[in-house]
C-alpha positions in Angstrom: 4.0 21.4 -14.0 2.7 24.7 -12.6 1.9 22.9 -9.5 5.4 22.0 -8.8 6.7 25.1 -9.7 4.2 26.4 -6.9 6.0 23.8 -4.5 9.3 25.6 -5.3 7.8 29.4 -4.4 6.7 27.9 -1.3 9.7 26.8 -0.3 11.4 29.7 -1.2 9.0 32.0 0.7 9.8 30.3 3.9 13.4 29.5 3.7 14.1 32.9 2.4 12.3 34.6 5.3 11.9 32.1 8.0 14.9 30.2 9.9 14.9 27.0 8.0 13.1 24.1 10.3 15.0 21.0 11.6 13.3 18.6 9.3 11.3 19.7 5.8 9.6 17.8 3.8 8.7 18.7 0.0 6.7 16.6 -2.1 6.4 17.0 -5.9 2.7 15.4 -6.9 4.7 14.2 -10.2 5.1 12.4 -12.3 2.0 10.7 -10.5 -0.9 12.7 -12.0 0.4 12.8 -15.3 1.1 8.8 -15.1 -2.7 8.4 -14.4 -4.1 10.9 -17.0 -1.8 10.2 -20.0 0.6 7.0 -19.4 4.2 6.4 -18.5 6.8 7.0 -20.5 4.3 9.8 -22.4 5.3 13.0 -23.6 3.5 15.3 -21.2 4.5 12.9 -18.3 8.3 12.7 -19.6 7.7 16.6 -19.2 6.3 16.6 -15.9 9.0 14.2 -14.7 12.0 16.4 -16.2 10.2 19.6 -14.3 10.0 17.4 -11.2 14.0 17.1 -11.2 14.6 20.9 -12.3 12.7 22.1 -9.4 14.4 19.3 -6.9 17.6 20.5 -8.5 16.6 24.2 -7.9 15.9 23.7 -4.3 19.3 21.6 -4.3 21.8 24.1 -5.9 20.0 27.1 -3.2 19.9 25.3 0.4 21.8 22.2 -0.2 24.7 23.3 1.7 27.3 21.2 4.3 24.6 20.6 7.7 21.9 19.7 5.1 21.0 15.9 4.6 18.6 14.9 1.7 16.2 11.9 1.7 14.6 11.3 -1.5 11.4 8.7 -1.6 9.2 7.8 -4.1 6.0 6.0 -2.3 5.2 4.2 -5.1 5.1 2.9 -9.0 2.9 2.4 -11.3 1.9 0.0 -13.8 -0.7 0.5 -17.3 -4.2 -0.2 -17.5 -4.8 -2.8 -20.7 -8.3 -3.3 -20.0 -11.5 -1.9 -18.4 -13.8 -4.1 -16.0 -17.2 -3.4 -13.9 -16.7 -5.4 -10.8 -20.4 -3.5 -9.1 -21.4 -4.8 -12.5 -20.0 -8.5 -12.3 -21.3 -9.0 -8.7 -24.6 -7.7 -9.6 -24.8 -10.3 -12.2 -24.4 -12.5 -9.6 -27.3 -11.7 -8.0 -26.0 -9.7 -5.3 -27.7 -6.2 -5.0 -24.7 -2.9 -4.8 -25.6 0.3 -2.8 -23.9 3.6 -3.0 -23.5 3.8 0.8 -22.7 1.4 4.0 -26.0 2.3 4.9 -28.3 1.3 2.4 -30.8 -1.6 4.2 -31.9 -3.1 0.5 -28.1 -3.5 -0.6 -25.9 -7.0 -0.2 -22.2 -4.7 -0.6 -20.5 -1.7 -1.1 -17.7 -1.4 -3.0 -14.9 1.3 -2.8 -12.6 1.9 -6.0 -11.8 -0.6 -8.9 -8.2 -1.7 -9.2 -7.6 -2.4 -5.5 -10.1 -1.7 -2.9 -12.4 -2.8 -0.4 -16.3 -4.8 -0.7 -18.3 -4.1 2.8 -20.6 -6.8 2.8 -24.2 -5.7 4.3 -24.9 -9.0 5.6 -22.5 -11.6 7.4 -24.2 -14.5 6.1 -23.4 -12.7 2.4 -19.8 -13.1 2.7 -18.7 -16.7 1.6 -20.9 -16.4 -1.5 -19.6 -13.2 -2.3 -16.1 -14.3 -1.8 -16.7 -17.3 -3.9 -18.8 -15.5 -6.7 -15.2 -13.1 -7.0 -12.6 -16.2 -7.1 -15.2 -17.7 -10.1 -13.9 -14.4 -12.1 -10.8 -14.0 -14.4 -10.4 -10.9 -13.4 -9.9 -11.0 -10.1 -6.0 -11.1 -8.6 -5.7 -10.8 -5.5 -8.6 -11.3 -2.1 -8.1 -10.8 1.2 -10.4 -11.0 4.5 -10.0 -10.6 7.9 -7.4 -12.5 9.8 -8.0 -16.4 10.9 -4.0 -17.0 11.5 -1.6 -14.7 10.3 -1.9 -15.4 6.9 -5.1 -17.1 5.6 -8.5 -15.1 5.9 -11.3 -16.1 7.2 -12.7 -17.5 3.9 -11.2 -20.1 2.4 -8.8 -18.9 -0.5 -8.6 -16.0 0.7 -5.4 -13.8 2.5 -5.6 -12.1 5.9 -6.2 -8.1 5.6 -3.4 -7.9 8.3 -0.8 -9.9 6.1 -1.0 -6.2 4.4 -1.3 -4.5 7.4 -4.8 -4.1 5.8 -6.8 -4.8 8.8 -7.6 -1.4 9.8 -10.9 -1.0 11.5 -12.2 1.1 8.5 -11.7 -1.4 5.9 -13.7 -3.6 4.3 -14.8 -7.2 4.5 -13.1 -8.1 1.7 -10.0 -6.3 0.1 -9.5 -7.0 -3.5 -7.0 -6.5 -6.7 -7.6 -7.0 -9.9 -5.8 -9.0 -12.4 -1.7 -7.8 -13.3 0.1 -9.0 -16.0 3.9 -9.2 -16.1 4.3 -7.6 -20.4 5.6 -4.2 -21.0 3.1 -1.9 -22.4 3.2 0.0 -25.7 5.8 2.3 -24.2 8.3 -0.7 -23.0 7.4 -0.3 -19.2 6.5 -3.7 -17.1 3.7 -4.3 -15.4 -0.3 -4.1 -16.8 -3.6 -4.9 -15.0 -6.9 -4.9 -15.4 -8.6 -1.6 -13.7 -12.2 0.0 -13.4 -13.4 2.7 -16.0 -12.4 5.8 -14.3 -8.6 5.7 -15.5 -8.4 5.3 -19.3 -6.7 2.6 -21.1 -3.2 3.5 -21.5 -2.9 5.0 -18.5 -1.2 4.2 -15.2 -2.5 3.2 -12.1 -1.2 1.9 -8.3 -2.6 0.4 -5.2 -1.6 -3.4 -5.7 1.2 -5.7 -5.7 3.2 -6.0 -9.0 7.3 -5.3 -8.4 7.1 -2.2 -10.7 3.9 -0.7 -8.3 5.9 -1.3 -5.1 9.5 -1.3 -5.9 10.3 2.1 -5.2 13.0 5.1 -4.7 14.9 5.9 -1.9 18.4 7.4 -1.8 20.2 9.6 0.7 23.1 12.6 0.5 24.8 14.8 2.3 27.8 14.7 4.6 26.5 11.8 7.2 25.8 9.1 4.6 28.0 7.2 2.3 28.4 8.7 -0.9 28.4 6.7 -4.5 27.4 3.3 -1.9 24.5 1.4 -3.3 23.0 -0.4 -0.4 21.4 -3.5 -1.4 19.4 -4.5 1.6 15.7 -4.6 1.8 13.7 -1.0 2.9 10.9 1.1 2.8 9.1 4.4 3.3 8.7 2.8 7.0 12.2 3.0 7.5 12.5 7.4 7.0 11.5 8.5 10.5 13.6 6.0 12.8 16.8 6.5 10.3 15.9 10.5 10.9 15.5 9.9 14.6 18.7 8.1 14.5 20.2 11.5 12.5 19.3 13.5 15.5 19.8 11.2 18.3 16.5 11.2 19.3 15.5 7.7 21.3 11.8 8.3 21.8 9.7 6.5 24.1 7.3 4.8 21.5 9.2 3.3 18.5 8.0 4.4 15.1 7.3 1.3 12.5 10.5 0.9 10.4 14.2 0.3 11.4 17.5 2.5 11.5 19.1 2.0 7.8 22.4 2.0 9.8 23.9 0.7 6.8 23.8 4.7 5.0 25.5 6.2 7.7 28.9 7.0 6.8 30.6 6.8 10.2 28.6 4.3 11.9 28.6 0.4 12.4 26.2 -1.6 10.4 24.4 -4.2 11.9 23.7 -7.4 10.3 20.9 -7.7 8.4 19.1 -10.6 8.6 16.7 -12.0 5.7 13.9 -14.4 6.3 12.4 -14.9 2.9 8.6 -16.0 2.9 6.3 -17.2 0.0 3.0 -17.8 1.2 -0.1 -19.4 -1.0 -3.6 -20.3 -0.4 -6.4 -20.7 -2.6 -9.9 -22.9 -3.1 -10.9 -25.1 -6.2 -9.3 -23.4 -9.5 -8.3 -20.3 -7.9 -4.7 -20.0 -6.5 -2.8 -17.0 -4.8 0.7 -15.7 -3.9 2.7 -13.5 -2.0 6.4 -13.3 -1.5 8.0 -10.7 1.5 11.0 -10.8 3.0 11.3 -9.7 6.8 14.4 -7.6 7.9 14.7 -7.5 11.5 11.1 -8.8 11.5 10.3 -6.0 9.3 8.1 -7.3 6.1 8.8 -6.0 3.1 6.6 -7.3 0.5 7.8 -8.2 -2.8 5.4 -9.1 -5.4 1.7 -10.5 -5.0 0.1 -12.6 -7.8 -3.0 -14.2 -8.5 -4.7 -16.2 -10.0 -1.4 -18.7 -10.4 
């Protein structure tokens, strides 16, 4: 709560003593921190959420005048941890040795984080065996390995990391998400999951492909935008930058990711939105997983991922 108020102090200090920049980004770290520490819908989280609303309302009251356009976005949602699972120990029980660093010559793998994360396999020859061990664990949800054909990974039964934009050169050999469930938590919010111990049972986490994690808020306000007009087309945070460029009439030499959300502008004819729905399945043995994504003008937006199914 104090951090939210401090952000407003900084904004006031800048805006009152300097000319307002053309584009300003104000980021509030709540209710994310409170969801992680106390849980979704708990009293401390609701206090943090109201404080964030009050702080943003204060900014609007003072600075939202005719020529100021507002975009409001959340980067992700949360689901609730229902059970702990130690993936490192589970792999060690399968006979693989864990190393704390990527340079440990005696280790078979290094794991980073514990609800979703990366597994770095030190000996490439062990990649099929480690993946097969993961596919036998009921706590495992989804598995991704390096790209084979744009959809499947190089290990049978895994999706391609490229399919979810996870093929960065620093990414692990295996990307994993522990299992989630569509049930409601004790406070009535949909979505629970298995997670590593650092996040307490009953508290919030994100990083997977449950709809409650990836379906977020995006809203527009100001004289340039339509008023009181829900937009049904799929959008995402990657669309914000090209939309701002369009607002200023900027045509960059290198196009950013995302698309111009032309349907939100008041005096602009919307381009037809072409939606291509894709549902992909993969698996091996008893392990099966599914990923649903929709493409709007060839740009992918993730709807949900499930595993095992």
